[in-house]
A tleap script that builds the chain and sets N, CA, C and O, in Angstrom:
source leaprc.protein.ff14SB
mol = sequence {
  NMET PHE ASP ASP ALA ALA VAL ALA GLY ASP
  VAL LEU ASP GLY ILE ARG LYS GLU TYR GLU
  VAL SER ASP ALA GLY PRO ASN ARG ASN ARG
  GLY GLN PRO TYR CYS LEU GLY ALA MET ASP
  VAL GLY PRO TRP ASP THR PRO THR MET TYR
  VAL CYS SER ASP LEU ARG THR ALA LEU ASP
  ALA GLY SER THR SER ILE ASP THR ALA ASP
  ALA TYR SER GLY GLY GLU SER GLU GLU ILE
  VAL GLY LYS ALA LEU LYS GLY ARG ALA THR
  THR SER CYS SER ALA SER LYS VAL HIE TYR
  PRO MET GLY ASP ASP PRO ASN HIE ARG GLY
  ASN SER ARG ARG TRP ILE VAL ALA ALA VAL
  GLU HIE SER LEU ARG ARG LEU GLN THR ASP
  HIE LEU CALA
}
set mol.1.N position { 43.990 69.894 -60.685 }
set mol.1.CA position { 43.346 68.975 -59.895 }
set mol.1.C position { 44.192 68.902 -58.784 }
set mol.1.O position { 45.006 69.760 -58.443 }
set mol.2.N position { 43.921 67.652 -58.142 }
set mol.2.CA position { 44.423 67.851 -56.537 }
set mol.2.C position { 45.905 66.623 -56.790 }
set mol.2.O position { 45.907 65.700 -57.604 }
set mol.3.N position { 46.866 66.930 -55.978 }
set mol.3.CA position { 48.054 66.361 -55.960 }
set mol.3.C position { 47.740 65.083 -54.804 }
set mol.3.O position { 48.422 64.060 -54.865 }
set mol.4.N position { 46.727 65.224 -53.824 }
set mol.4.CA position { 46.565 64.043 -53.071 }
set mol.4.C position { 45.228 64.272 -52.285 }
set mol.4.O position { 44.577 65.316 -52.278 }
set mol.5.N position { 44.932 63.092 -51.618 }
set mol.5.CA position { 43.794 63.078 -51.027 }
set mol.5.C position { 43.650 64.199 -49.833 }
set mol.5.O position { 42.599 64.824 -49.694 }
set mol.6.N position { 44.890 64.421 -48.907 }
set mol.6.CA position { 45.111 65.405 -47.952 }
set mol.6.C position { 44.669 66.807 -48.363 }
set mol.6.O position { 43.987 67.598 -47.710 }
set mol.7.N position { 45.217 66.957 -49.625 }
set mol.7.CA position { 44.930 68.072 -50.181 }
set mol.7.C position { 43.575 68.216 -50.463 }
set mol.7.O position { 42.917 69.090 -49.898 }
set mol.8.N position { 43.118 67.500 -51.226 }
set mol.8.CA position { 41.867 67.719 -51.679 }
set mol.8.C position { 40.915 67.732 -50.337 }
set mol.8.O position { 40.012 68.568 -50.331 }
set mol.9.N position { 41.034 66.991 -49.365 }
set mol.9.CA position { 40.402 67.182 -48.161 }
set mol.9.C position { 40.094 68.197 -47.662 }
set mol.9.O position { 38.950 68.565 -47.391 }
set mol.10.N position { 41.438 68.952 -47.428 }
set mol.10.CA position { 41.430 70.171 -46.780 }
set mol.10.C position { 40.823 70.994 -47.396 }
set mol.10.O position { 40.192 71.835 -46.756 }
set mol.11.N position { 40.813 71.027 -49.107 }
set mol.11.CA position { 39.794 71.979 -49.966 }
set mol.11.C position { 38.646 71.935 -49.499 }
set mol.11.O position { 38.055 72.874 -48.965 }
set mol.12.N position { 38.184 70.670 -49.691 }
set mol.12.CA position { 36.488 70.501 -49.704 }
set mol.12.C position { 36.434 70.581 -47.837 }
set mol.12.O position { 35.326 70.975 -47.472 }
set mol.13.N position { 37.104 70.378 -47.020 }
set mol.13.CA position { 36.817 70.784 -45.754 }
set mol.13.C position { 36.027 72.159 -45.548 }
set mol.13.O position { 34.887 72.401 -45.150 }
set mol.14.N position { 37.350 73.166 -46.086 }
set mol.14.CA position { 36.826 74.428 -46.360 }
set mol.14.C position { 35.899 74.977 -46.748 }
set mol.14.O position { 35.367 75.912 -46.151 }
set mol.15.N position { 35.428 74.390 -48.090 }
set mol.15.CA position { 34.500 74.634 -48.590 }
set mol.15.C position { 32.906 73.931 -47.695 }
set mol.15.O position { 31.810 74.485 -47.789 }
set mol.16.N position { 33.065 73.114 -47.177 }
set mol.16.CA position { 31.855 72.323 -46.505 }
set mol.16.C position { 31.738 73.563 -45.342 }
set mol.16.O position { 30.609 73.794 -44.910 }
set mol.17.N position { 32.648 74.203 -44.933 }
set mol.17.CA position { 32.154 75.025 -43.727 }
set mol.17.C position { 31.398 76.135 -44.213 }
set mol.17.O position { 30.880 76.932 -43.429 }
set mol.18.N position { 31.284 76.256 -45.625 }
set mol.18.CA position { 30.831 77.197 -46.065 }
set mol.18.C position { 29.322 77.010 -46.475 }
set mol.18.O position { 28.441 77.862 -46.363 }
set mol.19.N position { 29.221 76.016 -46.861 }
set mol.19.CA position { 27.996 75.605 -47.593 }
set mol.19.C position { 27.610 74.088 -46.826 }
set mol.19.O position { 28.383 73.225 -46.409 }
set mol.20.N position { 26.312 74.121 -46.817 }
set mol.20.CA position { 25.604 72.859 -46.002 }
set mol.20.C position { 25.115 71.752 -47.593 }
set mol.20.O position { 24.644 72.171 -48.650 }
set mol.21.N position { 25.336 70.790 -47.343 }
set mol.21.CA position { 24.273 69.917 -48.248 }
set mol.21.C position { 22.975 70.081 -48.047 }
set mol.21.O position { 22.479 70.174 -46.924 }
set mol.22.N position { 22.291 70.130 -49.197 }
set mol.22.CA position { 20.953 70.517 -49.015 }
set mol.22.C position { 20.025 69.539 -49.946 }
set mol.22.O position { 20.499 68.595 -50.578 }
set mol.23.N position { 18.744 69.866 -49.943 }
set mol.23.CA position { 17.795 68.953 -50.345 }
set mol.23.C position { 17.642 69.727 -52.169 }
set mol.23.O position { 17.606 70.907 -52.517 }
set mol.24.N position { 17.590 68.570 -52.901 }
set mol.24.CA position { 17.530 69.674 -54.146 }
set mol.24.C position { 16.336 69.204 -54.816 }
set mol.24.O position { 16.407 68.139 -55.429 }
set mol.25.N position { 15.088 69.945 -54.781 }
set mol.25.CA position { 14.001 69.665 -55.480 }
set mol.25.C position { 13.123 68.682 -55.054 }
set mol.25.O position { 13.545 68.012 -54.111 }
set mol.26.N position { 11.593 68.293 -55.641 }
set mol.26.CA position { 10.770 67.673 -54.868 }
set mol.26.C position { 11.434 66.107 -54.873 }
set mol.26.O position { 11.061 65.303 -54.018 }
set mol.27.N position { 12.458 65.727 -55.911 }
set mol.27.CA position { 12.632 64.323 -55.700 }
set mol.27.C position { 13.756 64.141 -54.430 }
set mol.27.O position { 14.218 63.023 -54.203 }
set mol.28.N position { 14.106 65.168 -53.728 }
set mol.28.CA position { 14.918 65.136 -52.668 }
set mol.28.C position { 16.452 64.368 -52.728 }
set mol.28.O position { 17.023 63.704 -51.864 }
set mol.29.N position { 16.889 64.758 -54.168 }
set mol.29.CA position { 18.129 64.273 -53.854 }
set mol.29.C position { 19.008 65.068 -53.173 }
set mol.29.O position { 18.956 66.281 -53.377 }
set mol.30.N position { 19.934 64.548 -52.280 }
set mol.30.CA position { 20.710 65.342 -51.841 }
set mol.30.C position { 22.126 65.646 -52.518 }
set mol.30.O position { 22.805 64.732 -52.985 }
set mol.31.N position { 22.583 67.154 -52.548 }
set mol.31.CA position { 23.114 67.691 -53.219 }
set mol.31.C position { 23.883 68.893 -52.658 }
set mol.31.O position { 23.376 69.280 -51.606 }
set mol.32.N position { 24.850 69.530 -53.007 }
set mol.32.CA position { 25.799 70.486 -52.591 }
set mol.32.C position { 25.900 71.472 -53.513 }
set mol.32.O position { 25.975 71.195 -54.710 }
set mol.33.N position { 25.913 72.802 -53.037 }
set mol.33.CA position { 25.433 73.815 -53.831 }
set mol.33.C position { 26.884 74.375 -54.692 }
set mol.33.O position { 27.071 75.520 -55.104 }
set mol.34.N position { 27.698 73.344 -54.798 }
set mol.34.CA position { 29.067 73.709 -55.819 }
set mol.34.C position { 29.352 72.327 -56.286 }
set mol.34.O position { 28.891 71.309 -55.771 }
set mol.35.N position { 30.272 72.390 -57.458 }
set mol.35.CA position { 30.280 71.266 -58.333 }
set mol.35.C position { 31.782 71.516 -59.028 }
set mol.35.O position { 32.290 72.555 -59.450 }
set mol.36.N position { 32.305 70.097 -58.975 }
set mol.36.CA position { 33.477 70.046 -59.578 }
set mol.36.C position { 33.446 70.134 -61.073 }
set mol.36.O position { 32.804 69.305 -61.718 }
set mol.37.N position { 34.078 71.054 -61.624 }
set mol.37.CA position { 33.891 71.332 -63.359 }
set mol.37.C position { 34.971 70.424 -63.949 }
set mol.37.O position { 36.085 70.136 -63.512 }
set mol.38.N position { 34.283 70.023 -65.147 }
set mol.38.CA position { 35.298 68.814 -65.900 }
set mol.38.C position { 35.468 69.492 -67.207 }
set mol.38.O position { 35.837 68.822 -68.172 }
set mol.39.N position { 35.184 71.031 -67.351 }
set mol.39.CA position { 35.520 71.466 -68.826 }
set mol.39.C position { 36.649 71.497 -69.364 }
set mol.39.O position { 36.698 71.812 -70.553 }
set mol.40.N position { 37.950 71.162 -68.603 }
set mol.40.CA position { 39.053 71.156 -68.842 }
set mol.40.C position { 39.773 69.801 -68.903 }
set mol.40.O position { 40.992 69.650 -68.987 }
set mol.41.N position { 38.550 68.535 -68.830 }
set mol.41.CA position { 39.023 67.106 -68.615 }
set mol.41.C position { 38.944 66.895 -70.234 }
set mol.41.O position { 37.913 66.993 -70.900 }
set mol.42.N position { 40.376 66.554 -70.775 }
set mol.42.CA position { 40.170 65.904 -72.266 }
set mol.42.C position { 41.417 66.058 -72.492 }
set mol.42.O position { 42.343 65.889 -71.699 }
set mol.43.N position { 41.475 66.507 -74.007 }
set mol.43.CA position { 42.815 66.173 -74.622 }
set mol.43.C position { 43.741 67.120 -74.364 }
set mol.43.O position { 44.127 67.718 -75.368 }
set mol.44.N position { 44.423 67.585 -72.900 }
set mol.44.CA position { 44.885 68.510 -72.742 }
set mol.44.C position { 46.659 67.756 -72.111 }
set mol.44.O position { 47.168 68.173 -71.070 }
set mol.45.N position { 47.196 66.872 -72.809 }
set mol.45.CA position { 48.133 66.321 -72.451 }
set mol.45.C position { 48.295 65.735 -71.334 }
set mol.45.O position { 49.478 65.552 -71.048 }
set mol.46.N position { 47.326 65.267 -70.378 }
set mol.46.CA position { 47.234 64.812 -69.051 }
set mol.46.C position { 46.892 63.166 -69.319 }
set mol.46.O position { 45.813 62.878 -69.838 }
set mol.47.N position { 47.629 62.352 -69.032 }
set mol.47.CA position { 46.950 60.949 -69.300 }
set mol.47.C position { 45.696 60.978 -68.363 }
set mol.47.O position { 45.658 61.561 -67.280 }
set mol.48.N position { 44.523 60.162 -69.017 }
set mol.48.CA position { 43.408 60.237 -68.339 }
set mol.48.C position { 43.581 59.151 -67.022 }
set mol.48.O position { 42.640 59.038 -66.236 }
set mol.49.N position { 44.536 58.552 -66.875 }
set mol.49.CA position { 44.716 57.926 -65.905 }
set mol.49.C position { 44.858 58.782 -64.497 }
set mol.49.O position { 44.494 58.435 -63.374 }
set mol.50.N position { 45.496 60.001 -64.906 }
set mol.50.CA position { 45.862 61.144 -64.040 }
set mol.50.C position { 44.508 61.697 -63.607 }
set mol.50.O position { 44.162 61.879 -62.440 }
set mol.51.N position { 43.997 61.871 -64.385 }
set mol.51.CA position { 42.498 62.673 -64.484 }
set mol.51.C position { 41.809 61.878 -63.517 }
set mol.51.O position { 41.553 62.333 -62.402 }
set mol.52.N position { 41.465 60.633 -63.892 }
set mol.52.CA position { 40.358 59.764 -63.079 }
set mol.52.C position { 40.850 59.802 -61.685 }
set mol.52.O position { 40.093 60.091 -60.759 }
set mol.53.N position { 42.349 59.460 -61.478 }
set mol.53.CA position { 42.679 59.661 -60.311 }
set mol.53.C position { 42.040 61.000 -59.665 }
set mol.53.O position { 41.307 61.076 -58.679 }
set mol.54.N position { 42.476 61.927 -60.413 }
set mol.54.CA position { 42.111 63.101 -59.323 }
set mol.54.C position { 40.776 63.528 -59.381 }
set mol.54.O position { 40.568 64.525 -58.688 }
set mol.55.N position { 39.529 62.963 -60.162 }
set mol.55.CA position { 38.525 62.972 -59.815 }
set mol.55.C position { 37.787 61.990 -58.702 }
set mol.55.O position { 36.722 62.315 -58.178 }
set mol.56.N position { 38.418 60.858 -58.426 }
set mol.56.CA position { 38.228 59.922 -57.807 }
set mol.56.C position { 38.898 60.507 -55.915 }
set mol.56.O position { 38.518 60.242 -54.774 }
set mol.57.N position { 39.861 61.250 -56.412 }
set mol.57.CA position { 40.198 61.548 -55.206 }
set mol.57.C position { 39.452 62.921 -54.633 }
set mol.57.O position { 39.741 63.208 -53.471 }
set mol.58.N position { 38.628 63.700 -55.246 }
set mol.58.CA position { 37.763 64.498 -54.909 }
set mol.58.C position { 36.670 63.840 -54.512 }
set mol.58.O position { 36.130 64.346 -53.528 }
set mol.59.N position { 36.080 62.724 -55.017 }
set mol.59.CA position { 34.813 62.373 -54.485 }
set mol.59.C position { 35.445 61.438 -53.177 }
set mol.59.O position { 34.733 61.476 -52.173 }
set mol.60.N position { 36.355 60.832 -53.100 }
set mol.60.CA position { 36.907 60.411 -51.817 }
set mol.60.C position { 36.886 61.190 -50.955 }
set mol.60.O position { 36.696 60.788 -49.807 }
set mol.61.N position { 37.049 62.371 -51.183 }
set mol.61.CA position { 37.191 63.706 -50.238 }
set mol.61.C position { 35.944 64.475 -49.614 }
set mol.61.O position { 35.972 65.253 -48.661 }
set mol.62.N position { 34.558 63.975 -50.566 }
set mol.62.CA position { 33.223 64.106 -50.136 }
set mol.62.C position { 32.677 64.897 -51.300 }
set mol.62.O position { 31.450 64.988 -51.317 }
set mol.63.N position { 33.381 65.525 -52.335 }
set mol.63.CA position { 32.674 66.150 -53.360 }
set mol.63.C position { 31.832 64.825 -53.957 }
set mol.63.O position { 32.256 63.689 -54.169 }
set mol.64.N position { 30.251 65.475 -54.186 }
set mol.64.CA position { 29.012 64.544 -54.949 }
set mol.64.C position { 28.990 64.911 -56.275 }
set mol.64.O position { 28.473 64.087 -57.030 }
set mol.65.N position { 29.456 66.030 -56.810 }
set mol.65.CA position { 28.883 66.893 -57.839 }
set mol.65.C position { 29.788 66.881 -59.013 }
set mol.65.O position { 30.896 67.326 -58.713 }
set mol.66.N position { 29.669 66.484 -60.369 }
set mol.66.CA position { 30.593 66.706 -61.268 }
set mol.66.C position { 30.053 67.220 -62.445 }
set mol.66.O position { 29.372 66.362 -63.007 }
set mol.67.N position { 30.090 68.358 -63.082 }
set mol.67.CA position { 29.647 69.015 -64.052 }
set mol.67.C position { 30.347 68.801 -65.152 }
set mol.67.O position { 31.567 68.802 -64.991 }
set mol.68.N position { 29.792 68.545 -66.641 }
set mol.68.CA position { 30.485 68.300 -67.833 }
set mol.68.C position { 29.428 68.879 -68.889 }
set mol.68.O position { 28.474 69.591 -68.575 }
set mol.69.N position { 29.750 68.458 -70.209 }
set mol.69.CA position { 28.772 68.902 -71.031 }
set mol.69.C position { 29.455 68.029 -72.533 }
set mol.69.O position { 30.634 67.713 -72.694 }
set mol.70.N position { 28.458 67.822 -73.364 }
set mol.70.CA position { 29.058 67.178 -74.618 }
set mol.70.C position { 29.886 67.761 -75.675 }
set mol.70.O position { 30.510 67.054 -76.465 }
set mol.71.N position { 29.901 69.088 -75.703 }
set mol.71.CA position { 30.742 69.944 -76.291 }
set mol.71.C position { 32.095 69.825 -75.570 }
set mol.71.O position { 33.026 70.212 -76.275 }
set mol.72.N position { 32.446 69.391 -74.348 }
set mol.72.CA position { 33.899 69.815 -73.971 }
set mol.72.C position { 34.372 68.624 -74.761 }
set mol.72.O position { 33.779 67.547 -74.832 }
set mol.73.N position { 35.409 68.914 -75.296 }
set mol.73.CA position { 36.354 67.998 -76.135 }
set mol.73.C position { 35.788 67.214 -76.951 }
set mol.73.O position { 36.321 66.123 -77.152 }
set mol.74.N position { 34.711 67.517 -77.553 }
set mol.74.CA position { 33.824 66.731 -78.292 }
set mol.74.C position { 33.326 65.270 -77.775 }
set mol.74.O position { 33.059 64.223 -78.363 }
set mol.75.N position { 33.320 65.701 -76.306 }
set mol.75.CA position { 32.351 64.322 -75.783 }
set mol.75.C position { 33.755 63.636 -75.062 }
set mol.75.O position { 33.547 62.706 -74.283 }
set mol.76.N position { 34.625 63.897 -75.206 }
set mol.76.CA position { 35.881 63.182 -74.323 }
set mol.76.C position { 35.791 63.617 -73.029 }
set mol.76.O position { 35.980 62.656 -72.284 }
set mol.77.N position { 35.586 64.633 -72.418 }
set mol.77.CA position { 35.331 64.840 -71.084 }
set mol.77.C position { 34.396 64.074 -70.515 }
set mol.77.O position { 34.643 63.471 -69.470 }
set mol.78.N position { 33.061 63.989 -71.200 }
set mol.78.CA position { 32.211 63.056 -70.382 }
set mol.78.C position { 32.788 61.561 -70.664 }
set mol.78.O position { 32.528 60.862 -69.684 }
set mol.79.N position { 33.314 61.009 -71.422 }
set mol.79.CA position { 34.022 59.691 -71.562 }
set mol.79.C position { 34.845 59.594 -70.457 }
set mol.79.O position { 34.590 58.627 -69.739 }
set mol.80.N position { 35.932 60.441 -70.035 }
set mol.80.CA position { 36.519 60.414 -69.088 }
set mol.80.C position { 36.187 60.550 -67.549 }
set mol.80.O position { 36.881 60.142 -66.618 }
set mol.81.N position { 34.875 61.268 -67.475 }
set mol.81.CA position { 34.566 61.287 -66.218 }
set mol.81.C position { 33.682 59.922 -65.944 }
set mol.81.O position { 33.654 59.438 -64.813 }
set mol.82.N position { 32.963 59.330 -67.041 }
set mol.82.CA position { 32.364 57.889 -67.033 }
set mol.82.C position { 32.990 56.993 -66.468 }
set mol.82.O position { 32.517 56.182 -65.671 }
set mol.83.N position { 34.421 57.089 -66.940 }
set mol.83.CA position { 35.441 56.200 -66.366 }
set mol.83.C position { 35.844 56.462 -64.863 }
set mol.83.O position { 35.915 55.495 -64.104 }
set mol.84.N position { 36.083 57.613 -64.451 }
set mol.84.CA position { 36.325 57.772 -63.077 }
set mol.84.C position { 35.005 57.515 -62.080 }
set mol.84.O position { 35.186 57.413 -60.867 }
set mol.85.N position { 33.732 57.421 -62.635 }
set mol.85.CA position { 32.684 57.453 -61.658 }
set mol.85.C position { 32.287 56.009 -61.885 }
set mol.85.O position { 31.190 55.676 -61.438 }
set mol.86.N position { 33.105 55.000 -62.586 }
set mol.86.CA position { 32.563 53.725 -63.047 }
set mol.86.C position { 32.010 53.079 -61.529 }
set mol.86.O position { 32.906 53.050 -60.686 }
set mol.87.N position { 31.111 52.731 -61.218 }
set mol.87.CA position { 30.774 52.140 -59.972 }
set mol.87.C position { 30.468 53.057 -58.818 }
set mol.87.O position { 30.285 52.657 -57.668 }
set mol.88.N position { 30.432 54.144 -59.150 }
set mol.88.CA position { 30.066 55.086 -58.044 }
set mol.88.C position { 28.749 56.051 -58.486 }
set mol.88.O position { 28.704 57.269 -58.308 }
set mol.89.N position { 27.809 55.321 -59.035 }
set mol.89.CA position { 26.797 56.517 -59.654 }
set mol.89.C position { 25.932 56.608 -58.746 }
set mol.89.O position { 25.235 57.621 -58.799 }
set mol.90.N position { 25.695 55.737 -57.750 }
set mol.90.CA position { 24.742 56.100 -56.300 }
set mol.90.C position { 25.296 57.056 -55.515 }
set mol.90.O position { 24.561 57.801 -54.866 }
set mol.91.N position { 26.561 57.160 -55.468 }
set mol.91.CA position { 27.510 58.106 -54.487 }
set mol.91.C position { 27.736 59.769 -55.194 }
set mol.91.O position { 27.837 60.829 -54.577 }
set mol.92.N position { 27.761 59.578 -56.407 }
set mol.92.CA position { 27.843 60.561 -57.159 }
set mol.92.C position { 26.814 61.543 -57.803 }
set mol.92.O position { 25.642 61.178 -57.706 }
set mol.93.N position { 27.040 62.691 -58.424 }
set mol.93.CA position { 25.809 63.301 -59.346 }
set mol.93.C position { 26.571 64.056 -60.565 }
set mol.93.O position { 27.326 65.028 -60.543 }
set mol.94.N position { 26.123 63.300 -61.576 }
set mol.94.CA position { 26.766 64.081 -62.853 }
set mol.94.C position { 25.547 64.906 -63.550 }
set mol.94.O position { 24.377 64.524 -63.570 }
set mol.95.N position { 26.089 66.206 -64.163 }
set mol.95.CA position { 25.231 66.703 -64.871 }
set mol.95.C position { 25.695 67.248 -66.105 }
set mol.95.O position { 26.892 67.530 -66.069 }
set mol.96.N position { 25.219 67.444 -67.000 }
set mol.96.CA position { 25.716 67.513 -68.416 }
set mol.96.C position { 24.948 68.904 -69.027 }
set mol.96.O position { 24.481 69.700 -68.212 }
set mol.97.N position { 24.860 69.103 -70.100 }
set mol.97.CA position { 24.506 70.231 -70.832 }
set mol.97.C position { 24.488 69.775 -72.447 }
set mol.97.O position { 25.351 69.014 -72.884 }
set mol.98.N position { 23.473 70.288 -73.243 }
set mol.98.CA position { 23.277 70.230 -74.502 }
set mol.98.C position { 23.130 71.524 -75.186 }
set mol.98.O position { 22.889 72.510 -74.489 }
set mol.99.N position { 23.247 71.652 -76.486 }
set mol.99.CA position { 22.874 72.903 -77.308 }
set mol.99.C position { 24.215 73.120 -78.260 }
set mol.99.O position { 23.911 73.120 -79.452 }
set mol.100.N position { 25.250 73.254 -78.073 }
set mol.100.CA position { 26.381 73.478 -78.883 }
set mol.100.C position { 26.682 72.288 -79.875 }
set mol.100.O position { 26.418 71.109 -79.639 }
set mol.101.N position { 27.293 72.790 -81.053 }
set mol.101.CA position { 27.521 71.792 -81.963 }
set mol.101.C position { 28.113 70.573 -81.716 }
set mol.101.O position { 29.112 70.668 -81.003 }
set mol.102.N position { 27.752 69.180 -82.159 }
set mol.102.CA position { 28.688 68.232 -82.112 }
set mol.102.C position { 29.003 67.724 -83.238 }
set mol.102.O position { 28.641 66.548 -83.271 }
set mol.103.N position { 29.637 68.137 -84.420 }
set mol.103.CA position { 30.055 67.770 -85.731 }
set mol.103.C position { 29.326 69.034 -86.377 }
set mol.103.O position { 28.842 70.110 -86.027 }
set mol.104.N position { 29.541 68.235 -87.582 }
set mol.104.CA position { 29.042 69.459 -88.852 }
set mol.104.C position { 27.774 69.406 -89.353 }
set mol.104.O position { 27.406 70.185 -90.233 }
set mol.105.N position { 26.959 68.438 -88.812 }
set mol.105.CA position { 25.588 68.047 -89.033 }
set mol.105.C position { 24.752 69.263 -88.334 }
set mol.105.O position { 24.805 69.410 -87.113 }
set mol.106.N position { 24.005 70.096 -89.134 }
set mol.106.CA position { 23.304 70.907 -88.470 }
set mol.106.C position { 22.031 70.867 -87.588 }
set mol.106.O position { 21.486 71.683 -86.845 }
set mol.107.N position { 21.747 69.449 -88.006 }
set mol.107.CA position { 20.562 68.642 -86.656 }
set mol.107.C position { 21.418 68.427 -85.207 }
set mol.107.O position { 20.887 68.109 -84.143 }
set mol.108.N position { 22.841 68.671 -85.410 }
set mol.108.CA position { 23.360 67.806 -84.336 }
set mol.108.C position { 23.810 68.993 -83.050 }
set mol.108.O position { 24.761 68.992 -82.269 }
set mol.109.N position { 22.758 69.885 -83.224 }
set mol.109.CA position { 22.932 70.827 -82.233 }
set mol.109.C position { 21.826 71.572 -81.830 }
set mol.109.O position { 20.817 71.309 -82.484 }
set mol.110.N position { 21.688 72.426 -80.952 }
set mol.110.CA position { 20.218 73.715 -80.469 }
set mol.110.C position { 19.954 72.788 -79.451 }
set mol.110.O position { 20.627 72.014 -78.769 }
set mol.111.N position { 18.231 73.242 -79.600 }
set mol.111.CA position { 17.455 73.088 -78.432 }
set mol.111.C position { 16.248 72.591 -78.847 }
set mol.111.O position { 15.213 72.956 -78.290 }
set mol.112.N position { 16.240 71.613 -79.975 }
set mol.112.CA position { 14.967 70.980 -80.595 }
set mol.112.C position { 14.694 69.701 -79.316 }
set mol.112.O position { 15.610 69.440 -78.536 }
set mol.113.N position { 13.634 69.130 -79.248 }
set mol.113.CA position { 13.285 68.232 -78.583 }
set mol.113.C position { 14.174 66.607 -79.212 }
set mol.113.O position { 14.788 65.736 -78.596 }
set mol.114.N position { 13.878 66.773 -80.568 }
set mol.114.CA position { 14.937 65.636 -81.285 }
set mol.114.C position { 16.164 65.548 -80.749 }
set mol.114.O position { 16.443 64.571 -80.055 }
set mol.115.N position { 16.974 66.428 -80.956 }
set mol.115.CA position { 18.450 66.766 -80.461 }
set mol.115.C position { 18.748 66.820 -78.836 }
set mol.115.O position { 19.738 66.273 -78.350 }
set mol.116.N position { 17.891 67.458 -78.147 }
set mol.116.CA position { 18.067 67.268 -76.625 }
set mol.116.C position { 17.785 65.921 -76.366 }
set mol.116.O position { 18.752 65.421 -75.792 }
set mol.117.N position { 16.747 65.004 -76.566 }
set mol.117.CA position { 16.855 63.441 -76.284 }
set mol.117.C position { 18.198 62.701 -76.686 }
set mol.117.O position { 18.938 62.045 -75.952 }
set mol.118.N position { 18.330 62.987 -78.109 }
set mol.118.CA position { 19.474 62.324 -79.076 }
set mol.118.C position { 20.638 62.709 -78.133 }
set mol.118.O position { 21.316 61.761 -77.738 }
set mol.119.N position { 20.928 63.763 -77.772 }
set mol.119.CA position { 22.315 64.289 -76.702 }
set mol.119.C position { 22.224 63.521 -75.595 }
set mol.119.O position { 23.181 62.818 -75.270 }
set mol.120.N position { 21.144 63.545 -74.912 }
set mol.120.CA position { 21.176 63.226 -73.429 }
set mol.120.C position { 21.679 61.502 -73.487 }
set mol.120.O position { 22.524 61.039 -72.720 }
set mol.121.N position { 20.980 60.719 -74.535 }
set mol.121.CA position { 21.118 59.234 -74.825 }
set mol.121.C position { 22.657 59.435 -74.897 }
set mol.121.O position { 23.202 58.834 -73.971 }
set mol.122.N position { 23.433 60.017 -75.615 }
set mol.122.CA position { 24.821 59.924 -76.235 }
set mol.122.C position { 25.568 60.507 -75.033 }
set mol.122.O position { 26.651 59.997 -74.746 }
set mol.123.N position { 25.040 61.655 -74.208 }
set mol.123.CA position { 25.880 61.519 -72.818 }
set mol.123.C position { 25.626 60.422 -71.762 }
set mol.123.O position { 26.462 60.239 -70.876 }
set mol.124.N position { 25.097 60.078 -71.793 }
set mol.124.CA position { 24.407 58.686 -70.840 }
set mol.124.C position { 25.483 57.516 -71.385 }
set mol.124.O position { 26.080 56.921 -70.488 }
set mol.125.N position { 25.682 57.263 -72.285 }
set mol.125.CA position { 26.697 56.499 -72.883 }
set mol.125.C position { 28.008 56.708 -72.685 }
set mol.125.O position { 28.833 55.895 -72.268 }
set mol.126.N position { 28.223 58.194 -73.103 }
set mol.126.CA position { 29.563 58.242 -72.598 }
set mol.126.C position { 29.992 58.206 -70.954 }
set mol.126.O position { 31.018 57.770 -70.431 }
set mol.127.N position { 28.897 58.787 -70.402 }
set mol.127.CA position { 29.263 58.718 -68.849 }
set mol.127.C position { 29.020 57.364 -68.290 }
set mol.127.O position { 29.299 57.196 -67.103 }
set mol.128.N position { 28.534 56.363 -68.988 }
set mol.128.CA position { 28.259 54.986 -68.355 }
set mol.128.C position { 27.202 55.130 -67.274 }
set mol.128.O position { 27.522 54.662 -66.181 }
set mol.129.N position { 26.181 55.605 -67.359 }
set mol.129.CA position { 25.316 55.750 -66.337 }
set mol.129.C position { 23.877 55.967 -66.803 }
set mol.129.O position { 23.792 56.426 -67.942 }
set mol.130.N position { 22.688 55.724 -66.139 }
set mol.130.CA position { 21.553 55.649 -66.713 }
set mol.130.C position { 20.803 56.836 -66.313 }
set mol.130.O position { 19.637 56.973 -66.683 }
set mol.131.N position { 21.408 57.736 -65.558 }
set mol.131.CA position { 20.983 58.918 -65.072 }
set mol.131.C position { 21.636 60.217 -64.842 }
set mol.131.O position { 22.652 60.264 -64.149 }
set mol.132.N position { 21.146 61.244 -65.357 }
set mol.132.CA position { 21.926 62.635 -64.945 }
set mol.132.C position { 20.942 63.124 -63.607 }
set mol.132.O position { 19.927 62.585 -63.164 }
set mol.133.N position { 21.632 64.314 -63.169 }
set mol.133.CA position { 20.948 65.161 -62.139 }
set mol.133.C position { 20.759 66.748 -62.650 }
set mol.133.O position { 20.213 67.572 -61.916 }
savepdb mol mol.pdb
quit
């Protein structure tokens, strides 16, 4: 993650020169062709307050997209991203994924309609939002 807003801004300025923000799909959401990944966000001995600070720094510097998944750290990644994005849902875009096991129950994995609906509902709760992009 970033040490301060200036470093984050420099990194994102370099990326912005290569990529333009574009319209994504028929709903015309504005999006970036790159995303801040949250796979390593979770129980890695980094206090949540520092991870949230780093995510907010990236958002303040212009990043608008964060990618996470229910299986990253057993959902903890989504919970931390949710804390970082609280109050910023209209200026940021979260993407998540389903499929991988979320426990020992054989019904808590895969791509069945039932599990996709349940997994998205769980992700929305952890992310503290009402939509995913």
